[in-house]
mmCIF file of the C-alpha atoms, coordinates in Angstrom:
data_MODEL
# 
_entry.id   MODEL 
# 
loop_
_atom_site.group_PDB 
_atom_site.id 
_atom_site.type_symbol 
_atom_site.label_atom_id 
_atom_site.label_alt_id 
_atom_site.label_comp_id 
_atom_site.label_asym_id 
_atom_site.label_entity_id 
_atom_site.label_seq_id 
_atom_site.pdbx_PDB_ins_code 
_atom_site.Cartn_x 
_atom_site.Cartn_y 
_atom_site.Cartn_z 
_atom_site.occupancy 
_atom_site.B_iso_or_equiv 
_atom_site.pdbx_formal_charge 
_atom_site.auth_seq_id 
_atom_site.auth_comp_id 
_atom_site.auth_asym_id 
_atom_site.auth_atom_id 
_atom_site.pdbx_PDB_model_num 
ATOM 1   C CA . UNK A 1 1   ? -9.879  1.801   -4.345  1.00 0.00 ? 1   UNK A CA 1 
ATOM 2   C CA . UNK A 1 2   ? -13.468 0.598   -4.113  1.00 0.00 ? 2   UNK A CA 1 
ATOM 3   C CA . UNK A 1 3   ? -16.103 3.083   -3.171  1.00 0.00 ? 3   UNK A CA 1 
ATOM 4   C CA . UNK A 1 4   ? -19.598 2.653   -1.951  1.00 0.00 ? 4   UNK A CA 1 
ATOM 5   C CA . UNK A 1 5   ? -22.628 3.734   -3.876  1.00 0.00 ? 5   UNK A CA 1 
ATOM 6   C CA . UNK A 1 6   ? -24.188 7.160   -3.443  1.00 0.00 ? 6   UNK A CA 1 
ATOM 7   C CA . UNK A 1 7   ? -27.355 5.738   -5.001  1.00 0.00 ? 7   UNK A CA 1 
ATOM 8   C CA . UNK A 1 8   ? -29.816 4.566   -2.326  1.00 0.00 ? 8   UNK A CA 1 
ATOM 9   C CA . UNK A 1 9   ? -30.567 0.829   -2.221  1.00 0.00 ? 9   UNK A CA 1 
ATOM 10  C CA . UNK A 1 10  ? -33.933 0.087   -3.802  1.00 0.00 ? 10  UNK A CA 1 
ATOM 11  C CA . UNK A 1 11  ? -34.257 -3.690  -3.648  1.00 0.00 ? 11  UNK A CA 1 
ATOM 12  C CA . UNK A 1 12  ? -37.752 -5.175  -3.713  1.00 0.00 ? 12  UNK A CA 1 
ATOM 13  C CA . UNK A 1 13  ? -39.402 -7.882  -1.640  1.00 0.00 ? 13  UNK A CA 1 
ATOM 14  C CA . UNK A 1 14  ? -39.638 -9.993  -4.799  1.00 0.00 ? 14  UNK A CA 1 
ATOM 15  C CA . UNK A 1 15  ? -35.878 -9.748  -5.346  1.00 0.00 ? 15  UNK A CA 1 
ATOM 16  C CA . UNK A 1 16  ? -35.197 -10.699 -1.727  1.00 0.00 ? 16  UNK A CA 1 
ATOM 17  C CA . UNK A 1 17  ? -37.618 -13.635 -1.924  1.00 0.00 ? 17  UNK A CA 1 
ATOM 18  C CA . UNK A 1 18  ? -35.947 -14.874 -5.088  1.00 0.00 ? 18  UNK A CA 1 
ATOM 19  C CA . UNK A 1 19  ? -32.478 -14.692 -3.470  1.00 0.00 ? 19  UNK A CA 1 
ATOM 20  C CA . UNK A 1 20  ? -33.570 -16.307 -0.215  1.00 0.00 ? 20  UNK A CA 1 
ATOM 21  C CA . UNK A 1 21  ? -35.315 -19.089 -2.127  1.00 0.00 ? 21  UNK A CA 1 
ATOM 22  C CA . UNK A 1 22  ? -32.155 -19.791 -4.130  1.00 0.00 ? 22  UNK A CA 1 
ATOM 23  C CA . UNK A 1 23  ? -29.998 -19.803 -0.997  1.00 0.00 ? 23  UNK A CA 1 
ATOM 24  C CA . UNK A 1 24  ? -32.346 -22.158 0.837   1.00 0.00 ? 24  UNK A CA 1 
ATOM 25  C CA . UNK A 1 25  ? -32.298 -24.537 -2.129  1.00 0.00 ? 25  UNK A CA 1 
ATOM 26  C CA . UNK A 1 26  ? -28.484 -24.543 -2.448  1.00 0.00 ? 26  UNK A CA 1 
ATOM 27  C CA . UNK A 1 27  ? -27.395 -23.935 1.167   1.00 0.00 ? 27  UNK A CA 1 
ATOM 28  C CA . UNK A 1 28  ? -25.822 -27.392 1.624   1.00 0.00 ? 28  UNK A CA 1 
ATOM 29  C CA . UNK A 1 29  ? -23.618 -27.079 -1.471  1.00 0.00 ? 29  UNK A CA 1 
ATOM 30  C CA . UNK A 1 30  ? -19.903 -26.844 -0.599  1.00 0.00 ? 30  UNK A CA 1 
ATOM 31  C CA . UNK A 1 31  ? -18.482 -23.373 -1.267  1.00 0.00 ? 31  UNK A CA 1 
ATOM 32  C CA . UNK A 1 32  ? -21.960 -21.913 -1.702  1.00 0.00 ? 32  UNK A CA 1 
ATOM 33  C CA . UNK A 1 33  ? -20.976 -18.334 -0.774  1.00 0.00 ? 33  UNK A CA 1 
ATOM 34  C CA . UNK A 1 34  ? -19.434 -17.550 -4.156  1.00 0.00 ? 34  UNK A CA 1 
ATOM 35  C CA . UNK A 1 35  ? -22.374 -18.831 -6.251  1.00 0.00 ? 35  UNK A CA 1 
ATOM 36  C CA . UNK A 1 36  ? -24.802 -17.156 -3.824  1.00 0.00 ? 36  UNK A CA 1 
ATOM 37  C CA . UNK A 1 37  ? -23.090 -13.812 -4.449  1.00 0.00 ? 37  UNK A CA 1 
ATOM 38  C CA . UNK A 1 38  ? -23.091 -14.439 -8.199  1.00 0.00 ? 38  UNK A CA 1 
ATOM 39  C CA . UNK A 1 39  ? -26.811 -15.170 -8.073  1.00 0.00 ? 39  UNK A CA 1 
ATOM 40  C CA . UNK A 1 40  ? -27.433 -12.119 -5.881  1.00 0.00 ? 40  UNK A CA 1 
ATOM 41  C CA . UNK A 1 41  ? -25.610 -9.893  -8.368  1.00 0.00 ? 41  UNK A CA 1 
ATOM 42  C CA . UNK A 1 42  ? -27.707 -11.348 -11.209 1.00 0.00 ? 42  UNK A CA 1 
ATOM 43  C CA . UNK A 1 43  ? -30.846 -10.429 -9.287  1.00 0.00 ? 43  UNK A CA 1 
ATOM 44  C CA . UNK A 1 44  ? -29.851 -6.962  -8.029  1.00 0.00 ? 44  UNK A CA 1 
ATOM 45  C CA . UNK A 1 45  ? -27.205 -5.937  -10.578 1.00 0.00 ? 45  UNK A CA 1 
ATOM 46  C CA . UNK A 1 46  ? -24.674 -5.266  -7.798  1.00 0.00 ? 46  UNK A CA 1 
ATOM 47  C CA . UNK A 1 47  ? -23.888 -6.245  -4.198  1.00 0.00 ? 47  UNK A CA 1 
ATOM 48  C CA . UNK A 1 48  ? -24.755 -3.445  -1.759  1.00 0.00 ? 48  UNK A CA 1 
ATOM 49  C CA . UNK A 1 49  ? -24.236 -4.114  1.952   1.00 0.00 ? 49  UNK A CA 1 
ATOM 50  C CA . UNK A 1 50  ? -27.961 -4.844  2.362   1.00 0.00 ? 50  UNK A CA 1 
ATOM 51  C CA . UNK A 1 51  ? -27.685 -7.776  -0.057  1.00 0.00 ? 51  UNK A CA 1 
ATOM 52  C CA . UNK A 1 52  ? -24.455 -8.985  1.503   1.00 0.00 ? 52  UNK A CA 1 
ATOM 53  C CA . UNK A 1 53  ? -26.250 -9.066  4.875   1.00 0.00 ? 53  UNK A CA 1 
ATOM 54  C CA . UNK A 1 54  ? -29.016 -11.244 3.450   1.00 0.00 ? 54  UNK A CA 1 
ATOM 55  C CA . UNK A 1 55  ? -26.460 -13.705 2.038   1.00 0.00 ? 55  UNK A CA 1 
ATOM 56  C CA . UNK A 1 56  ? -24.468 -13.737 5.305   1.00 0.00 ? 56  UNK A CA 1 
ATOM 57  C CA . UNK A 1 57  ? -27.540 -14.307 7.482   1.00 0.00 ? 57  UNK A CA 1 
ATOM 58  C CA . UNK A 1 58  ? -29.070 -16.994 5.274   1.00 0.00 ? 58  UNK A CA 1 
ATOM 59  C CA . UNK A 1 59  ? -25.752 -18.867 4.961   1.00 0.00 ? 59  UNK A CA 1 
ATOM 60  C CA . UNK A 1 60  ? -25.014 -18.364 8.668   1.00 0.00 ? 60  UNK A CA 1 
ATOM 61  C CA . UNK A 1 61  ? -21.641 -16.821 7.828   1.00 0.00 ? 61  UNK A CA 1 
ATOM 62  C CA . UNK A 1 62  ? -20.003 -13.664 9.171   1.00 0.00 ? 62  UNK A CA 1 
ATOM 63  C CA . UNK A 1 63  ? -20.707 -10.552 7.131   1.00 0.00 ? 63  UNK A CA 1 
ATOM 64  C CA . UNK A 1 64  ? -16.929 -9.966  7.008   1.00 0.00 ? 64  UNK A CA 1 
ATOM 65  C CA . UNK A 1 65  ? -16.468 -13.230 5.115   1.00 0.00 ? 65  UNK A CA 1 
ATOM 66  C CA . UNK A 1 66  ? -19.137 -12.334 2.544   1.00 0.00 ? 66  UNK A CA 1 
ATOM 67  C CA . UNK A 1 67  ? -17.761 -8.820  2.203   1.00 0.00 ? 67  UNK A CA 1 
ATOM 68  C CA . UNK A 1 68  ? -14.271 -10.278 1.749   1.00 0.00 ? 68  UNK A CA 1 
ATOM 69  C CA . UNK A 1 69  ? -15.459 -12.405 -1.170  1.00 0.00 ? 69  UNK A CA 1 
ATOM 70  C CA . UNK A 1 70  ? -17.440 -9.538  -2.721  1.00 0.00 ? 70  UNK A CA 1 
ATOM 71  C CA . UNK A 1 71  ? -14.426 -7.177  -2.626  1.00 0.00 ? 71  UNK A CA 1 
ATOM 72  C CA . UNK A 1 72  ? -11.741 -9.700  -3.579  1.00 0.00 ? 72  UNK A CA 1 
ATOM 73  C CA . UNK A 1 73  ? -13.148 -10.845 -6.912  1.00 0.00 ? 73  UNK A CA 1 
ATOM 74  C CA . UNK A 1 74  ? -13.286 -8.282  -9.734  1.00 0.00 ? 74  UNK A CA 1 
ATOM 75  C CA . UNK A 1 75  ? -16.461 -9.762  -11.174 1.00 0.00 ? 75  UNK A CA 1 
ATOM 76  C CA . UNK A 1 76  ? -18.404 -8.374  -8.215  1.00 0.00 ? 76  UNK A CA 1 
ATOM 77  C CA . UNK A 1 77  ? -19.379 -4.731  -7.878  1.00 0.00 ? 77  UNK A CA 1 
ATOM 78  C CA . UNK A 1 78  ? -20.548 -2.869  -4.780  1.00 0.00 ? 78  UNK A CA 1 
ATOM 79  C CA . UNK A 1 79  ? -21.979 -0.012  -6.834  1.00 0.00 ? 79  UNK A CA 1 
ATOM 80  C CA . UNK A 1 80  ? -24.879 -0.125  -9.260  1.00 0.00 ? 80  UNK A CA 1 
ATOM 81  C CA . UNK A 1 81  ? -24.319 0.378   -12.955 1.00 0.00 ? 81  UNK A CA 1 
ATOM 82  C CA . UNK A 1 82  ? -26.030 3.262   -14.704 1.00 0.00 ? 82  UNK A CA 1 
ATOM 83  C CA . UNK A 1 83  ? -28.600 3.136   -17.435 1.00 0.00 ? 83  UNK A CA 1 
ATOM 84  C CA . UNK A 1 84  ? -25.709 4.167   -19.697 1.00 0.00 ? 84  UNK A CA 1 
ATOM 85  C CA . UNK A 1 85  ? -22.517 2.236   -18.953 1.00 0.00 ? 85  UNK A CA 1 
ATOM 86  C CA . UNK A 1 86  ? -19.443 4.158   -20.050 1.00 0.00 ? 86  UNK A CA 1 
ATOM 87  C CA . UNK A 1 87  ? -16.179 2.297   -20.448 1.00 0.00 ? 87  UNK A CA 1 
ATOM 88  C CA . UNK A 1 88  ? -12.914 3.930   -21.469 1.00 0.00 ? 88  UNK A CA 1 
ATOM 89  C CA . UNK A 1 89  ? -10.084 1.807   -22.807 1.00 0.00 ? 89  UNK A CA 1 
ATOM 90  C CA . UNK A 1 90  ? -6.870  2.430   -20.907 1.00 0.00 ? 90  UNK A CA 1 
ATOM 91  C CA . UNK A 1 91  ? -4.913  -0.209  -22.805 1.00 0.00 ? 91  UNK A CA 1 
ATOM 92  C CA . UNK A 1 92  ? -1.530  0.757   -24.268 1.00 0.00 ? 92  UNK A CA 1 
ATOM 93  C CA . UNK A 1 93  ? -2.667  1.961   -27.730 1.00 0.00 ? 93  UNK A CA 1 
ATOM 94  C CA . UNK A 1 94  ? -5.539  4.011   -26.321 1.00 0.00 ? 94  UNK A CA 1 
ATOM 95  C CA . UNK A 1 95  ? -3.550  5.391   -23.423 1.00 0.00 ? 95  UNK A CA 1 
ATOM 96  C CA . UNK A 1 96  ? -0.715  6.557   -25.679 1.00 0.00 ? 96  UNK A CA 1 
ATOM 97  C CA . UNK A 1 97  ? -3.322  8.346   -27.839 1.00 0.00 ? 97  UNK A CA 1 
ATOM 98  C CA . UNK A 1 98  ? -4.850  10.164  -24.824 1.00 0.00 ? 98  UNK A CA 1 
ATOM 99  C CA . UNK A 1 99  ? -7.530  7.987   -23.254 1.00 0.00 ? 99  UNK A CA 1 
ATOM 100 C CA . UNK A 1 100 ? -6.290  8.959   -19.784 1.00 0.00 ? 100 UNK A CA 1 
ATOM 101 C CA . UNK A 1 101 ? -7.327  12.557  -20.477 1.00 0.00 ? 101 UNK A CA 1 
ATOM 102 C CA . UNK A 1 102 ? -10.682 11.374  -21.856 1.00 0.00 ? 102 UNK A CA 1 
ATOM 103 C CA . UNK A 1 103 ? -11.235 9.396   -18.658 1.00 0.00 ? 103 UNK A CA 1 
ATOM 104 C CA . UNK A 1 104 ? -10.327 12.429  -16.516 1.00 0.00 ? 104 UNK A CA 1 
ATOM 105 C CA . UNK A 1 105 ? -12.754 14.621  -18.480 1.00 0.00 ? 105 UNK A CA 1 
ATOM 106 C CA . UNK A 1 106 ? -15.543 12.092  -17.910 1.00 0.00 ? 106 UNK A CA 1 
ATOM 107 C CA . UNK A 1 107 ? -14.773 11.995  -14.181 1.00 0.00 ? 107 UNK A CA 1 
ATOM 108 C CA . UNK A 1 108 ? -14.931 15.814  -14.066 1.00 0.00 ? 108 UNK A CA 1 
ATOM 109 C CA . UNK A 1 109 ? -18.086 16.087  -16.155 1.00 0.00 ? 109 UNK A CA 1 
ATOM 110 C CA . UNK A 1 110 ? -20.035 13.339  -14.397 1.00 0.00 ? 110 UNK A CA 1 
ATOM 111 C CA . UNK A 1 111 ? -18.679 13.978  -10.875 1.00 0.00 ? 111 UNK A CA 1 
ATOM 112 C CA . UNK A 1 112 ? -17.845 10.288  -10.381 1.00 0.00 ? 112 UNK A CA 1 
ATOM 113 C CA . UNK A 1 113 ? -14.794 8.071   -10.670 1.00 0.00 ? 113 UNK A CA 1 
ATOM 114 C CA . UNK A 1 114 ? -14.162 4.547   -11.887 1.00 0.00 ? 114 UNK A CA 1 
ATOM 115 C CA . UNK A 1 115 ? -16.678 2.027   -10.645 1.00 0.00 ? 115 UNK A CA 1 
ATOM 116 C CA . UNK A 1 116 ? -19.211 4.645   -9.606  1.00 0.00 ? 116 UNK A CA 1 
ATOM 117 C CA . UNK A 1 117 ? -22.676 5.641   -10.791 1.00 0.00 ? 117 UNK A CA 1 
ATOM 118 C CA . UNK A 1 118 ? -24.158 9.132   -10.947 1.00 0.00 ? 118 UNK A CA 1 
ATOM 119 C CA . UNK A 1 119 ? -26.687 9.796   -8.167  1.00 0.00 ? 119 UNK A CA 1 
ATOM 120 C CA . UNK A 1 120 ? -29.529 9.859   -10.719 1.00 0.00 ? 120 UNK A CA 1 
ATOM 121 C CA . UNK A 1 121 ? -28.563 6.360   -11.922 1.00 0.00 ? 121 UNK A CA 1 
ATOM 122 C CA . UNK A 1 122 ? -28.089 7.578   -15.481 1.00 0.00 ? 122 UNK A CA 1 
ATOM 123 C CA . UNK A 1 123 ? -24.328 7.013   -16.043 1.00 0.00 ? 123 UNK A CA 1 
ATOM 124 C CA . UNK A 1 124 ? -21.698 4.682   -14.637 1.00 0.00 ? 124 UNK A CA 1 
ATOM 125 C CA . UNK A 1 125 ? -18.007 4.898   -15.450 1.00 0.00 ? 125 UNK A CA 1 
ATOM 126 C CA . UNK A 1 126 ? -15.396 2.149   -15.721 1.00 0.00 ? 126 UNK A CA 1 
ATOM 127 C CA . UNK A 1 127 ? -11.974 1.691   -17.234 1.00 0.00 ? 127 UNK A CA 1 
ATOM 128 C CA . UNK A 1 128 ? -11.126 -1.347  -19.319 1.00 0.00 ? 128 UNK A CA 1 
ATOM 129 C CA . UNK A 1 129 ? -7.957  -2.666  -20.892 1.00 0.00 ? 129 UNK A CA 1 
ATOM 130 C CA . UNK A 1 130 ? -8.938  -3.349  -24.501 1.00 0.00 ? 130 UNK A CA 1 
ATOM 131 C CA . UNK A 1 131 ? -12.074 -3.311  -26.634 1.00 0.00 ? 131 UNK A CA 1 
ATOM 132 C CA . UNK A 1 132 ? -10.284 -4.635  -29.714 1.00 0.00 ? 132 UNK A CA 1 
ATOM 133 C CA . UNK A 1 133 ? -10.473 -1.405  -31.672 1.00 0.00 ? 133 UNK A CA 1 
ATOM 134 C CA . UNK A 1 134 ? -6.867  -0.228  -31.327 1.00 0.00 ? 134 UNK A CA 1 
ATOM 135 C CA . UNK A 1 135 ? -6.934  1.357   -34.790 1.00 0.00 ? 135 UNK A CA 1 
ATOM 136 C CA . UNK A 1 136 ? -9.586  3.787   -33.489 1.00 0.00 ? 136 UNK A CA 1 
ATOM 137 C CA . UNK A 1 137 ? -7.629  4.736   -30.352 1.00 0.00 ? 137 UNK A CA 1 
ATOM 138 C CA . UNK A 1 138 ? -8.549  6.287   -28.042 1.00 0.00 ? 138 UNK A CA 1 
ATOM 139 C CA . UNK A 1 139 ? -11.819 4.364   -27.667 1.00 0.00 ? 139 UNK A CA 1 
ATOM 140 C CA . UNK A 1 140 ? -14.721 4.544   -25.254 1.00 0.00 ? 140 UNK A CA 1 
ATOM 141 C CA . UNK A 1 141 ? -18.032 2.736   -25.274 1.00 0.00 ? 141 UNK A CA 1 
ATOM 142 C CA . UNK A 1 142 ? -21.438 3.681   -23.985 1.00 0.00 ? 142 UNK A CA 1 
ATOM 143 C CA . UNK A 1 143 ? -23.430 0.491   -23.666 1.00 0.00 ? 143 UNK A CA 1 
ATOM 144 C CA . UNK A 1 144 ? -22.885 -1.124  -27.084 1.00 0.00 ? 144 UNK A CA 1 
ATOM 145 C CA . UNK A 1 145 ? -21.974 2.099   -28.968 1.00 0.00 ? 145 UNK A CA 1 
ATOM 146 C CA . UNK A 1 146 ? -18.256 2.498   -29.771 1.00 0.00 ? 146 UNK A CA 1 
ATOM 147 C CA . UNK A 1 147 ? -16.688 5.960   -29.975 1.00 0.00 ? 147 UNK A CA 1 
ATOM 148 C CA . UNK A 1 148 ? -13.302 6.055   -31.657 1.00 0.00 ? 148 UNK A CA 1 
ATOM 149 C CA . UNK A 1 149 ? -10.659 8.770   -31.830 1.00 0.00 ? 149 UNK A CA 1 
ATOM 150 C CA . UNK A 1 150 ? -12.535 10.543  -29.055 1.00 0.00 ? 150 UNK A CA 1 
ATOM 151 C CA . UNK A 1 151 ? -11.029 13.667  -27.482 1.00 0.00 ? 151 UNK A CA 1 
ATOM 152 C CA . UNK A 1 152 ? -11.750 15.334  -24.123 1.00 0.00 ? 152 UNK A CA 1 
ATOM 153 C CA . UNK A 1 153 ? -13.347 18.260  -26.005 1.00 0.00 ? 153 UNK A CA 1 
ATOM 154 C CA . UNK A 1 154 ? -15.975 15.922  -27.518 1.00 0.00 ? 154 UNK A CA 1 
ATOM 155 C CA . UNK A 1 155 ? -17.179 14.460  -24.213 1.00 0.00 ? 155 UNK A CA 1 
ATOM 156 C CA . UNK A 1 156 ? -19.934 17.046  -23.640 1.00 0.00 ? 156 UNK A CA 1 
ATOM 157 C CA . UNK A 1 157 ? -21.446 16.477  -27.086 1.00 0.00 ? 157 UNK A CA 1 
ATOM 158 C CA . UNK A 1 158 ? -21.274 12.691  -26.756 1.00 0.00 ? 158 UNK A CA 1 
ATOM 159 C CA . UNK A 1 159 ? -22.960 12.717  -23.338 1.00 0.00 ? 159 UNK A CA 1 
ATOM 160 C CA . UNK A 1 160 ? -25.652 15.114  -24.593 1.00 0.00 ? 160 UNK A CA 1 
ATOM 161 C CA . UNK A 1 161 ? -26.908 12.319  -26.861 1.00 0.00 ? 161 UNK A CA 1 
ATOM 162 C CA . UNK A 1 162 ? -27.880 10.386  -23.745 1.00 0.00 ? 162 UNK A CA 1 
# 
């Protein structure tokens, strides 16, 4: 289930101008909605309703159509990502070794669930299917740092580093 962000939207006029300029330049392109949303996500980092409204208005399309695209494709996110992006592998090897419990401990500790960001913008949490380190199962990453053989009891100490 997708959730909406608890972090207030903080887009700038410069970001909006950049998006509007791109849309005006590419408006006539067939199927422009998808690339417009991709470009918007590059600019803002995610697609809050405020950004979806800009895209809908500038493309003269219903907001429901833009929202439909943004929620259908997994490459789009409606919530911002944190300064520290946590990803827990829930692939077979990691799951069998306890990554589900690691994920639950992170949800409890951070007060968020998959796809969400903490209100202070510090952490975001996602599940993934494989990071290619099955021999270190269960595995989680924080940005580019890999943590192998992690247990729920270690979560507090790992997060304290950040």
